[in-house]
mmJSON file of the N, C-alpha and C atoms, coordinates in Angstrom:
{"data_MODEL":{"atom_site":{
"group_PDB":["ATOM","ATOM","ATOM","ATOM","ATOM","ATOM","ATOM","ATOM","ATOM","ATOM","ATOM","ATOM","ATOM","ATOM","ATOM","ATOM","ATOM","ATOM","ATOM","ATOM","ATOM","ATOM","ATOM","ATOM","ATOM","ATOM","ATOM","ATOM","ATOM","ATOM","ATOM","ATOM","ATOM","ATOM","ATOM","ATOM","ATOM","ATOM","ATOM","ATOM","ATOM","ATOM","ATOM","ATOM","ATOM","ATOM","ATOM","ATOM","ATOM","ATOM","ATOM","ATOM","ATOM","ATOM","ATOM","ATOM","ATOM","ATOM","ATOM","ATOM","ATOM","ATOM","ATOM","ATOM","ATOM","ATOM","ATOM","ATOM","ATOM","ATOM","ATOM","ATOM","ATOM","ATOM","ATOM","ATOM","ATOM","ATOM","ATOM","ATOM","ATOM","ATOM","ATOM","ATOM","ATOM","ATOM","ATOM","ATOM","ATOM","ATOM","ATOM","ATOM","ATOM","ATOM","ATOM","ATOM","ATOM","ATOM","ATOM","ATOM","ATOM","ATOM","ATOM","ATOM","ATOM","ATOM","ATOM","ATOM","ATOM","ATOM","ATOM","ATOM","ATOM","ATOM","ATOM","ATOM","ATOM","ATOM","ATOM","ATOM","ATOM","ATOM","ATOM","ATOM","ATOM","ATOM","ATOM","ATOM","ATOM","ATOM","ATOM","ATOM","ATOM","ATOM","ATOM","ATOM","ATOM","ATOM","ATOM","ATOM","ATOM","ATOM","ATOM","ATOM","ATOM","ATOM","ATOM","ATOM","ATOM","ATOM","ATOM","ATOM","ATOM","ATOM","ATOM","ATOM","ATOM","ATOM","ATOM","ATOM","ATOM","ATOM","ATOM","ATOM","ATOM","ATOM","ATOM","ATOM","ATOM","ATOM","ATOM","ATOM","ATOM","ATOM","ATOM","ATOM","ATOM","ATOM","ATOM","ATOM","ATOM","ATOM","ATOM","ATOM","ATOM","ATOM","ATOM","ATOM","ATOM","ATOM","ATOM","ATOM","ATOM","ATOM","ATOM","ATOM","ATOM","ATOM","ATOM","ATOM","ATOM","ATOM","ATOM","ATOM","ATOM","ATOM","ATOM","ATOM","ATOM","ATOM","ATOM","ATOM","ATOM"],
"id":[1,2,3,4,5,6,7,8,9,10,11,12,13,14,15,16,17,18,19,20,21,22,23,24,25,26,27,28,29,30,31,32,33,34,35,36,37,38,39,40,41,42,43,44,45,46,47,48,49,50,51,52,53,54,55,56,57,58,59,60,61,62,63,64,65,66,67,68,69,70,71,72,73,74,75,76,77,78,79,80,81,82,83,84,85,86,87,88,89,90,91,92,93,94,95,96,97,98,99,100,101,102,103,104,105,106,107,108,109,110,111,112,113,114,115,116,117,118,119,120,121,122,123,124,125,126,127,128,129,130,131,132,133,134,135,136,137,138,139,140,141,142,143,144,145,146,147,148,149,150,151,152,153,154,155,156,157,158,159,160,161,162,163,164,165,166,167,168,169,170,171,172,173,174,175,176,177,178,179,180,181,182,183,184,185,186,187,188,189,190,191,192,193,194,195,196,197,198,199,200,201,202,203,204,205,206,207,208,209,210,211,212,213],
"type_symbol":["N","C","C","N","C","C","N","C","C","N","C","C","N","C","C","N","C","C","N","C","C","N","C","C","N","C","C","N","C","C","N","C","C","N","C","C","N","C","C","N","C","C","N","C","C","N","C","C","N","C","C","N","C","C","N","C","C","N","C","C","N","C","C","N","C","C","N","C","C","N","C","C","N","C","C","N","C","C","N","C","C","N","C","C","N","C","C","N","C","C","N","C","C","N","C","C","N","C","C","N","C","C","N","C","C","N","C","C","N","C","C","N","C","C","N","C","C","N","C","C","N","C","C","N","C","C","N","C","C","N","C","C","N","C","C","N","C","C","N","C","C","N","C","C","N","C","C","N","C","C","N","C","C","N","C","C","N","C","C","N","C","C","N","C","C","N","C","C","N","C","C","N","C","C","N","C","C","N","C","C","N","C","C","N","C","C","N","C","C","N","C","C","N","C","C","N","C","C","N","C","C","N","C","C","N","C","C","N","C","C","N","C","C"],
"label_atom_id":["N","CA","C","N","CA","C","N","CA","C","N","CA","C","N","CA","C","N","CA","C","N","CA","C","N","CA","C","N","CA","C","N","CA","C","N","CA","C","N","CA","C","N","CA","C","N","CA","C","N","CA","C","N","CA","C","N","CA","C","N","CA","C","N","CA","C","N","CA","C","N","CA","C","N","CA","C","N","CA","C","N","CA","C","N","CA","C","N","CA","C","N","CA","C","N","CA","C","N","CA","C","N","CA","C","N","CA","C","N","CA","C","N","CA","C","N","CA","C","N","CA","C","N","CA","C","N","CA","C","N","CA","C","N","CA","C","N","CA","C","N","CA","C","N","CA","C","N","CA","C","N","CA","C","N","CA","C","N","CA","C","N","CA","C","N","CA","C","N","CA","C","N","CA","C","N","CA","C","N","CA","C","N","CA","C","N","CA","C","N","CA","C","N","CA","C","N","CA","C","N","CA","C","N","CA","C","N","CA","C","N","CA","C","N","CA","C","N","CA","C","N","CA","C","N","CA","C","N","CA","C","N","CA","C","N","CA","C","N","CA","C","N","CA","C","N","CA","C"],
"label_alt_id":[null,null,null,null,null,null,null,null,null,null,null,null,null,null,null,null,null,null,null,null,null,null,null,null,null,null,null,null,null,null,null,null,null,null,null,null,null,null,null,null,null,null,null,null,null,null,null,null,null,null,null,null,null,null,null,null,null,null,null,null,null,null,null,null,null,null,null,null,null,null,null,null,null,null,null,null,null,null,null,null,null,null,null,null,null,null,null,null,null,null,null,null,null,null,null,null,null,null,null,null,null,null,null,null,null,null,null,null,null,null,null,null,null,null,null,null,null,null,null,null,null,null,null,null,null,null,null,null,null,null,null,null,null,null,null,null,null,null,null,null,null,null,null,null,null,null,null,null,null,null,null,null,null,null,null,null,null,null,null,null,null,null,null,null,null,null,null,null,null,null,null,null,null,null,null,null,null,null,null,null,null,null,null,null,null,null,null,null,null,null,null,null,null,null,null,null,null,null,null,null,null,null,null,null,null,null,null,null,null,null,null,null,null],
"label_comp_id":["MET","MET","MET","ILE","ILE","ILE","ARG","ARG","ARG","VAL","VAL","VAL","ASN","ASN","ASN","VAL","VAL","VAL","ASP","ASP","ASP","VAL","VAL","VAL","MET","MET","MET","MET","MET","MET","ALA","ALA","ALA","LYS","LYS","LYS","ARG","ARG","ARG","LYS","LYS","LYS","MET","MET","MET","SER","SER","SER","LEU","LEU","LEU","GLY","GLY","GLY","GLU","GLU","GLU","LEU","LEU","LEU","ALA","ALA","ALA","GLY","GLY","GLY","ARG","ARG","ARG","ILE","ILE","ILE","GLY","GLY","GLY","ILE","ILE","ILE","THR","THR","THR","ASN","ASN","ASN","SER","SER","SER","ASN","ASN","ASN","LEU","LEU","LEU","SER","SER","SER","ILE","ILE","ILE","LEU","LEU","LEU","LYS","LYS","LYS","THR","THR","THR","GLY","GLY","GLY","LYS","LYS","LYS","ALA","ALA","ALA","LYS","LYS","LYS","ALA","ALA","ALA","ILE","ILE","ILE","ARG","ARG","ARG","PHE","PHE","PHE","SER","SER","SER","THR","THR","THR","LEU","LEU","LEU","GLU","GLU","GLU","ALA","ALA","ALA","ILE","ILE","ILE","CYS","CYS","CYS","LYS","LYS","LYS","GLU","GLU","GLU","LEU","LEU","LEU","ASN","ASN","ASN","CYS","CYS","CYS","GLN","GLN","GLN","PRO","PRO","PRO","GLY","GLY","GLY","ASP","ASP","ASP","ILE","ILE","ILE","LEU","LEU","LEU","GLU","GLU","GLU","TYR","TYR","TYR","GLU","GLU","GLU","LYS","LYS","LYS","GLU","GLU","GLU","GLU","GLU","GLU","ALA","ALA","ALA","GLN","GLN","GLN","GLU","GLU","GLU"],
"label_asym_id":["A","A","A","A","A","A","A","A","A","A","A","A","A","A","A","A","A","A","A","A","A","A","A","A","A","A","A","A","A","A","A","A","A","A","A","A","A","A","A","A","A","A","A","A","A","A","A","A","A","A","A","A","A","A","A","A","A","A","A","A","A","A","A","A","A","A","A","A","A","A","A","A","A","A","A","A","A","A","A","A","A","A","A","A","A","A","A","A","A","A","A","A","A","A","A","A","A","A","A","A","A","A","A","A","A","A","A","A","A","A","A","A","A","A","A","A","A","A","A","A","A","A","A","A","A","A","A","A","A","A","A","A","A","A","A","A","A","A","A","A","A","A","A","A","A","A","A","A","A","A","A","A","A","A","A","A","A","A","A","A","A","A","A","A","A","A","A","A","A","A","A","A","A","A","A","A","A","A","A","A","A","A","A","A","A","A","A","A","A","A","A","A","A","A","A","A","A","A","A","A","A","A","A","A","A","A","A","A","A","A","A","A","A"],
"label_entity_id":["1","1","1","1","1","1","1","1","1","1","1","1","1","1","1","1","1","1","1","1","1","1","1","1","1","1","1","1","1","1","1","1","1","1","1","1","1","1","1","1","1","1","1","1","1","1","1","1","1","1","1","1","1","1","1","1","1","1","1","1","1","1","1","1","1","1","1","1","1","1","1","1","1","1","1","1","1","1","1","1","1","1","1","1","1","1","1","1","1","1","1","1","1","1","1","1","1","1","1","1","1","1","1","1","1","1","1","1","1","1","1","1","1","1","1","1","1","1","1","1","1","1","1","1","1","1","1","1","1","1","1","1","1","1","1","1","1","1","1","1","1","1","1","1","1","1","1","1","1","1","1","1","1","1","1","1","1","1","1","1","1","1","1","1","1","1","1","1","1","1","1","1","1","1","1","1","1","1","1","1","1","1","1","1","1","1","1","1","1","1","1","1","1","1","1","1","1","1","1","1","1","1","1","1","1","1","1","1","1","1","1","1","1"],
"label_seq_id":[1,1,1,2,2,2,3,3,3,4,4,4,5,5,5,6,6,6,7,7,7,8,8,8,9,9,9,10,10,10,11,11,11,12,12,12,13,13,13,14,14,14,15,15,15,16,16,16,17,17,17,18,18,18,19,19,19,20,20,20,21,21,21,22,22,22,23,23,23,24,24,24,25,25,25,26,26,26,27,27,27,28,28,28,29,29,29,30,30,30,31,31,31,32,32,32,33,33,33,34,34,34,35,35,35,36,36,36,37,37,37,38,38,38,39,39,39,40,40,40,41,41,41,42,42,42,43,43,43,44,44,44,45,45,45,46,46,46,47,47,47,48,48,48,49,49,49,50,50,50,51,51,51,52,52,52,53,53,53,54,54,54,55,55,55,56,56,56,57,57,57,58,58,58,59,59,59,60,60,60,61,61,61,62,62,62,63,63,63,64,64,64,65,65,65,66,66,66,67,67,67,68,68,68,69,69,69,70,70,70,71,71,71],
"pdbx_PDB_ins_code":[null,null,null,null,null,null,null,null,null,null,null,null,null,null,null,null,null,null,null,null,null,null,null,null,null,null,null,null,null,null,null,null,null,null,null,null,null,null,null,null,null,null,null,null,null,null,null,null,null,null,null,null,null,null,null,null,null,null,null,null,null,null,null,null,null,null,null,null,null,null,null,null,null,null,null,null,null,null,null,null,null,null,null,null,null,null,null,null,null,null,null,null,null,null,null,null,null,null,null,null,null,null,null,null,null,null,null,null,null,null,null,null,null,null,null,null,null,null,null,null,null,null,null,null,null,null,null,null,null,null,null,null,null,null,null,null,null,null,null,null,null,null,null,null,null,null,null,null,null,null,null,null,null,null,null,null,null,null,null,null,null,null,null,null,null,null,null,null,null,null,null,null,null,null,null,null,null,null,null,null,null,null,null,null,null,null,null,null,null,null,null,null,null,null,null,null,null,null,null,null,null,null,null,null,null,null,null,null,null,null,null,null,null],
"Cartn_x":[-7.56,-6.316,-6.548,-5.592,-5.654,-4.836,-5.461,-4.78,-4.407,-3.193,-2.701,-2.732,-3.449,-3.626,-2.878,-1.733,-0.957,-0.564,-0.179,0.242,-0.877,-2.11,-3.262,-3.44,-3.382,-3.556,-2.389,-1.174,-0.015,-0.183,-0.673,-0.892,-1.962,-3.041,-4.107,-3.606,-2.644,-2.104,-0.826,-0.434,0.776,1.997,2.164,3.258,4.151,5.457,6.407,6.639,7.198,7.532,8.505,9.535,10.539,9.964,9.075,8.456,7.597,6.76,5.901,6.738,7.739,8.597,9.257,9.756,10.377,9.406,8.206,7.194,6.73,6.689,6.19,7.311,8.555,9.685,10.013,9.799,10.248,11.133,11.859,12.756,11.96,12.578,11.957,11.717,12.668,12.555,11.328,11.123,9.971,8.661,8.619,7.392,7.149,8.191,8.058,7.513,7.998,7.497,6.007,5.61,4.192,3.392,3.897,3.204,2.975,3.927,3.802,3.009,2.565,1.754,2.557,3.868,4.718,4.879,4.362,4.474,3.538,3.986,3.169,2.337,2.729,2.026,2.313,1.495,1.719,1.355,2.181,1.891,0.777,-0.064,-1.114,-0.519,0.619,1.243,1.687,2.164,2.552,1.321,0.279,-0.971,-1.548,-1.511,-2.012,-1.205,0.118,0.976,0.704,0.516,0.212,-1.116,-2.122,-3.439,-3.371,-2.592,-2.445,-1.822,-0.738,-0.026,-0.793,-1.537,-2.306,-3.737,-4.078,-5.413,-6.494,-6.418,-7.363,-7.703,-8.549,-8.964,-8.248,-8.098,-7.462,-8.127,-9.425,-10.136,-9.799,-9.213,-8.761,-7.462,-6.743,-5.433,-5.511,-6.327,-6.427,-7.779,-7.75,-8.969,-8.955,-10.043,-10.158,-10.661,-9.976,-10.378,-10.475,-11.643,-11.856,-11.041,-10.311,-9.526,-10.429,-10.208,-10.992,-10.514,-11.453,-11.104,-10.359,-9.275,-8.498,-9.111,-9.189,-9.793,-8.749],
"Cartn_y":[-0.932,-1.114,-0.874,-0.242,-0.027,-1.114,-1.855,-2.906,-2.337,-2.613,-2.133,-3.294,-3.119,-4.177,-3.888,-3.234,-2.931,-4.219,-5.236,-6.493,-7.147,-7.035,-7.598,-6.893,-5.56,-4.799,-5.025,-5.156,-5.434,-6.788,-7.785,-9.109,-9.057,-8.309,-8.184,-7.527,-6.6,-5.874,-6.525,-7.656,-8.382,-7.467,-6.706,-5.744,-6.125,-6.084,-6.42,-5.218,-5.507,-4.465,-3.47,-3.976,-3.11,-2.244,-2.815,-2.058,-0.924,-1.219,-0.18,0.882,0.469,1.431,2.379,1.842,2.678,3.643,3.19,4.037,5.178,4.944,5.995,6.78,6.362,7.134,6.976,5.778,5.517,4.264,4.049,2.892,1.604,0.501,-0.805,-1.014,-0.565,-0.729,-0.016,1.236,1.998,1.402,0.935,0.307,-1.007,-1.747,-2.996,-2.744,-1.691,-1.32,-0.999,-0.291,0.031,-1.236,-2.056,-3.271,-4.235,-4.321,-5.256,-4.684,-3.441,-2.829,-2.284,-2.156,-1.664,-0.145,0.508,1.966,2.626,3.733,4.486,5.555,5.922,6.975,6.814,7.463,7.503,8.905,9.455,10.775,10.631,11.632,11.615,11.553,12.204,12.178,10.757,9.997,8.602,7.748,7.948,7.216,7.507,8.769,9.152,8.474,8.45,7.827,6.322,5.667,4.233,3.981,4.774,4.622,4.846,5.827,6.121,4.93,4.386,3.289,1.974,1.738,0.501,0.652,1.868,2.144,1.685,2.249,1.868,3.075,2.866,3.897,3.677,4.737,4.561,3.46,3.317,2.279,0.87,0.727,-0.585,-0.977,0.016,-0.198,-0.175,0.725,0.882,0.373,-0.411,-1.004,-0.917,-0.465,-0.397,-1.735,-2.231,-3.489,-3.257,-3.492,-3.275,-4.297,-3.797,-4.679,-5.294,-6.55,-7.242,-6.775,-6.584,-6.162,-7.296,-6.931,-7.928,-8.161,-9.412,-9.745,-9.845],
"Cartn_z":[13.547,12.858,11.365,10.728,9.288,8.608,7.736,6.982,5.608,5.169,3.879,2.895,1.794,0.795,-0.504,-0.406,-1.613,-2.325,-1.553,-2.169,-2.967,-2.485,-3.201,-4.545,-4.52,-5.756,-6.714,-6.178,-7.024,-7.72,-6.997,-7.578,-8.668,-8.404,-9.408,-10.691,-10.534,-11.693,-12.242,-11.611,-12.005,-12.045,-10.962,-10.869,-9.688,-9.908,-8.844,-7.935,-6.766,-5.809,-6.431,-7.074,-7.693,-8.799,-9.59,-10.682,-10.139,-9.14,-8.56,-7.87,-7.108,-6.414,-7.409,-8.511,-9.536,-10.178,-10.422,-11.062,-10.173,-8.844,-7.952,-7.286,-7.521,-7.034,-5.565,-5.015,-3.642,-3.666,-2.585,-2.535,-2.338,-2.748,-2.515,-1.022,-0.195,1.256,1.806,1.385,1.889,1.406,0.169,-0.325,0.417,0.711,1.447,2.856,3.515,4.852,4.78,3.755,3.576,3.288,2.405,1.979,3.133,4.045,5.163,6.333,6.207,7.255,8.412,8.258,9.336,9.319,8.289,8.185,9.191,9.757,10.715,10.011,8.79,8.051,6.568,5.758,4.322,3.835,2.998,2.43,1.384,1.318,0.299,-1.095,-1.305,-2.633,-2.991,-2.006,-2.254,-2.512,-1.718,-1.91,-3.291,-3.687,-5.007,-6.115,-5.969,-6.985,-7.081,-5.929,-5.925,-6.628,-6.293,-6.918,-8.428,-8.834,-10.266,-10.988,-10.442,-11.101,-11.059,-9.979,-9.863,-10.377,-10.831,-11.363,-10.376,-9.165,-8.122,-7.26,-6.279,-5.344,-4.007,-3.181,-1.867,-1.031,-1.148,-0.403,-0.848,-2.035,-2.485,-1.788,-1.29,-0.672,0.846,1.403,2.851,3.341,4.404,4.933,6.458,7.033,8.494,9.017,10.022,10.651,12.144,12.697,14.127,14.918,15.917,16.766,17.824,18.086,19.115,20.492,21.397,22.761,23.463,24.148,24.86,26.239,26.629,27.922,28.994],
"occupancy":[1.0,1.0,1.0,1.0,1.0,1.0,1.0,1.0,1.0,1.0,1.0,1.0,1.0,1.0,1.0,1.0,1.0,1.0,1.0,1.0,1.0,1.0,1.0,1.0,1.0,1.0,1.0,1.0,1.0,1.0,1.0,1.0,1.0,1.0,1.0,1.0,1.0,1.0,1.0,1.0,1.0,1.0,1.0,1.0,1.0,1.0,1.0,1.0,1.0,1.0,1.0,1.0,1.0,1.0,1.0,1.0,1.0,1.0,1.0,1.0,1.0,1.0,1.0,1.0,1.0,1.0,1.0,1.0,1.0,1.0,1.0,1.0,1.0,1.0,1.0,1.0,1.0,1.0,1.0,1.0,1.0,1.0,1.0,1.0,1.0,1.0,1.0,1.0,1.0,1.0,1.0,1.0,1.0,1.0,1.0,1.0,1.0,1.0,1.0,1.0,1.0,1.0,1.0,1.0,1.0,1.0,1.0,1.0,1.0,1.0,1.0,1.0,1.0,1.0,1.0,1.0,1.0,1.0,1.0,1.0,1.0,1.0,1.0,1.0,1.0,1.0,1.0,1.0,1.0,1.0,1.0,1.0,1.0,1.0,1.0,1.0,1.0,1.0,1.0,1.0,1.0,1.0,1.0,1.0,1.0,1.0,1.0,1.0,1.0,1.0,1.0,1.0,1.0,1.0,1.0,1.0,1.0,1.0,1.0,1.0,1.0,1.0,1.0,1.0,1.0,1.0,1.0,1.0,1.0,1.0,1.0,1.0,1.0,1.0,1.0,1.0,1.0,1.0,1.0,1.0,1.0,1.0,1.0,1.0,1.0,1.0,1.0,1.0,1.0,1.0,1.0,1.0,1.0,1.0,1.0,1.0,1.0,1.0,1.0,1.0,1.0,1.0,1.0,1.0,1.0,1.0,1.0,1.0,1.0,1.0,1.0,1.0,1.0],
"B_iso_or_equiv":[0.0,0.0,0.0,0.0,0.0,0.0,0.0,0.0,0.0,0.0,0.0,0.0,0.0,0.0,0.0,0.0,0.0,0.0,0.0,0.0,0.0,0.0,0.0,0.0,0.0,0.0,0.0,0.0,0.0,0.0,0.0,0.0,0.0,0.0,0.0,0.0,0.0,0.0,0.0,0.0,0.0,0.0,0.0,0.0,0.0,0.0,0.0,0.0,0.0,0.0,0.0,0.0,0.0,0.0,0.0,0.0,0.0,0.0,0.0,0.0,0.0,0.0,0.0,0.0,0.0,0.0,0.0,0.0,0.0,0.0,0.0,0.0,0.0,0.0,0.0,0.0,0.0,0.0,0.0,0.0,0.0,0.0,0.0,0.0,0.0,0.0,0.0,0.0,0.0,0.0,0.0,0.0,0.0,0.0,0.0,0.0,0.0,0.0,0.0,0.0,0.0,0.0,0.0,0.0,0.0,0.0,0.0,0.0,0.0,0.0,0.0,0.0,0.0,0.0,0.0,0.0,0.0,0.0,0.0,0.0,0.0,0.0,0.0,0.0,0.0,0.0,0.0,0.0,0.0,0.0,0.0,0.0,0.0,0.0,0.0,0.0,0.0,0.0,0.0,0.0,0.0,0.0,0.0,0.0,0.0,0.0,0.0,0.0,0.0,0.0,0.0,0.0,0.0,0.0,0.0,0.0,0.0,0.0,0.0,0.0,0.0,0.0,0.0,0.0,0.0,0.0,0.0,0.0,0.0,0.0,0.0,0.0,0.0,0.0,0.0,0.0,0.0,0.0,0.0,0.0,0.0,0.0,0.0,0.0,0.0,0.0,0.0,0.0,0.0,0.0,0.0,0.0,0.0,0.0,0.0,0.0,0.0,0.0,0.0,0.0,0.0,0.0,0.0,0.0,0.0,0.0,0.0,0.0,0.0,0.0,0.0,0.0,0.0],
"pdbx_formal_charge":[null,null,null,null,null,null,null,null,null,null,null,null,null,null,null,null,null,null,null,null,null,null,null,null,null,null,null,null,null,null,null,null,null,null,null,null,null,null,null,null,null,null,null,null,null,null,null,null,null,null,null,null,null,null,null,null,null,null,null,null,null,null,null,null,null,null,null,null,null,null,null,null,null,null,null,null,null,null,null,null,null,null,null,null,null,null,null,null,null,null,null,null,null,null,null,null,null,null,null,null,null,null,null,null,null,null,null,null,null,null,null,null,null,null,null,null,null,null,null,null,null,null,null,null,null,null,null,null,null,null,null,null,null,null,null,null,null,null,null,null,null,null,null,null,null,null,null,null,null,null,null,null,null,null,null,null,null,null,null,null,null,null,null,null,null,null,null,null,null,null,null,null,null,null,null,null,null,null,null,null,null,null,null,null,null,null,null,null,null,null,null,null,null,null,null,null,null,null,null,null,null,null,null,null,null,null,null,null,null,null,null,null,null],
"auth_seq_id":[1,1,1,2,2,2,3,3,3,4,4,4,5,5,5,6,6,6,7,7,7,8,8,8,9,9,9,10,10,10,11,11,11,12,12,12,13,13,13,14,14,14,15,15,15,16,16,16,17,17,17,18,18,18,19,19,19,20,20,20,21,21,21,22,22,22,23,23,23,24,24,24,25,25,25,26,26,26,27,27,27,28,28,28,29,29,29,30,30,30,31,31,31,32,32,32,33,33,33,34,34,34,35,35,35,36,36,36,37,37,37,38,38,38,39,39,39,40,40,40,41,41,41,42,42,42,43,43,43,44,44,44,45,45,45,46,46,46,47,47,47,48,48,48,49,49,49,50,50,50,51,51,51,52,52,52,53,53,53,54,54,54,55,55,55,56,56,56,57,57,57,58,58,58,59,59,59,60,60,60,61,61,61,62,62,62,63,63,63,64,64,64,65,65,65,66,66,66,67,67,67,68,68,68,69,69,69,70,70,70,71,71,71],
"auth_comp_id":["MET","MET","MET","ILE","ILE","ILE","ARG","ARG","ARG","VAL","VAL","VAL","ASN","ASN","ASN","VAL","VAL","VAL","ASP","ASP","ASP","VAL","VAL","VAL","MET","MET","MET","MET","MET","MET","ALA","ALA","ALA","LYS","LYS","LYS","ARG","ARG","ARG","LYS","LYS","LYS","MET","MET","MET","SER","SER","SER","LEU","LEU","LEU","GLY","GLY","GLY","GLU","GLU","GLU","LEU","LEU","LEU","ALA","ALA","ALA","GLY","GLY","GLY","ARG","ARG","ARG","ILE","ILE","ILE","GLY","GLY","GLY","ILE","ILE","ILE","THR","THR","THR","ASN","ASN","ASN","SER","SER","SER","ASN","ASN","ASN","LEU","LEU","LEU","SER","SER","SER","ILE","ILE","ILE","LEU","LEU","LEU","LYS","LYS","LYS","THR","THR","THR","GLY","GLY","GLY","LYS","LYS","LYS","ALA","ALA","ALA","LYS","LYS","LYS","ALA","ALA","ALA","ILE","ILE","ILE","ARG","ARG","ARG","PHE","PHE","PHE","SER","SER","SER","THR","THR","THR","LEU","LEU","LEU","GLU","GLU","GLU","ALA","ALA","ALA","ILE","ILE","ILE","CYS","CYS","CYS","LYS","LYS","LYS","GLU","GLU","GLU","LEU","LEU","LEU","ASN","ASN","ASN","CYS","CYS","CYS","GLN","GLN","GLN","PRO","PRO","PRO","GLY","GLY","GLY","ASP","ASP","ASP","ILE","ILE","ILE","LEU","LEU","LEU","GLU","GLU","GLU","TYR","TYR","TYR","GLU","GLU","GLU","LYS","LYS","LYS","GLU","GLU","GLU","GLU","GLU","GLU","ALA","ALA","ALA","GLN","GLN","GLN","GLU","GLU","GLU"],
"auth_asym_id":["A","A","A","A","A","A","A","A","A","A","A","A","A","A","A","A","A","A","A","A","A","A","A","A","A","A","A","A","A","A","A","A","A","A","A","A","A","A","A","A","A","A","A","A","A","A","A","A","A","A","A","A","A","A","A","A","A","A","A","A","A","A","A","A","A","A","A","A","A","A","A","A","A","A","A","A","A","A","A","A","A","A","A","A","A","A","A","A","A","A","A","A","A","A","A","A","A","A","A","A","A","A","A","A","A","A","A","A","A","A","A","A","A","A","A","A","A","A","A","A","A","A","A","A","A","A","A","A","A","A","A","A","A","A","A","A","A","A","A","A","A","A","A","A","A","A","A","A","A","A","A","A","A","A","A","A","A","A","A","A","A","A","A","A","A","A","A","A","A","A","A","A","A","A","A","A","A","A","A","A","A","A","A","A","A","A","A","A","A","A","A","A","A","A","A","A","A","A","A","A","A","A","A","A","A","A","A","A","A","A","A","A","A"],
"auth_atom_id":["N","CA","C","N","CA","C","N","CA","C","N","CA","C","N","CA","C","N","CA","C","N","CA","C","N","CA","C","N","CA","C","N","CA","C","N","CA","C","N","CA","C","N","CA","C","N","CA","C","N","CA","C","N","CA","C","N","CA","C","N","CA","C","N","CA","C","N","CA","C","N","CA","C","N","CA","C","N","CA","C","N","CA","C","N","CA","C","N","CA","C","N","CA","C","N","CA","C","N","CA","C","N","CA","C","N","CA","C","N","CA","C","N","CA","C","N","CA","C","N","CA","C","N","CA","C","N","CA","C","N","CA","C","N","CA","C","N","CA","C","N","CA","C","N","CA","C","N","CA","C","N","CA","C","N","CA","C","N","CA","C","N","CA","C","N","CA","C","N","CA","C","N","CA","C","N","CA","C","N","CA","C","N","CA","C","N","CA","C","N","CA","C","N","CA","C","N","CA","C","N","CA","C","N","CA","C","N","CA","C","N","CA","C","N","CA","C","N","CA","C","N","CA","C","N","CA","C","N","CA","C","N","CA","C","N","CA","C","N","CA","C","N","CA","C","N","CA","C"],
"pdbx_PDB_model_num":[1,1,1,1,1,1,1,1,1,1,1,1,1,1,1,1,1,1,1,1,1,1,1,1,1,1,1,1,1,1,1,1,1,1,1,1,1,1,1,1,1,1,1,1,1,1,1,1,1,1,1,1,1,1,1,1,1,1,1,1,1,1,1,1,1,1,1,1,1,1,1,1,1,1,1,1,1,1,1,1,1,1,1,1,1,1,1,1,1,1,1,1,1,1,1,1,1,1,1,1,1,1,1,1,1,1,1,1,1,1,1,1,1,1,1,1,1,1,1,1,1,1,1,1,1,1,1,1,1,1,1,1,1,1,1,1,1,1,1,1,1,1,1,1,1,1,1,1,1,1,1,1,1,1,1,1,1,1,1,1,1,1,1,1,1,1,1,1,1,1,1,1,1,1,1,1,1,1,1,1,1,1,1,1,1,1,1,1,1,1,1,1,1,1,1,1,1,1,1,1,1,1,1,1,1,1,1,1,1,1,1,1,1]
}}}
């Protein structure tokens, strides 16, 4: 599973959802979907814009987490 840590980076940079959404040119709704991990995909251009505004690397935002096998 891919975990999205946009909220962590936003908190570290003291940036609100609305402020980041405005800076990268997407709606609050779409950023919220990404932030909560409900997005199925992300464009590289959006990822690049987020990294630019939050001054971070893609690995600071996206994290792979191994899913536990179900018994």
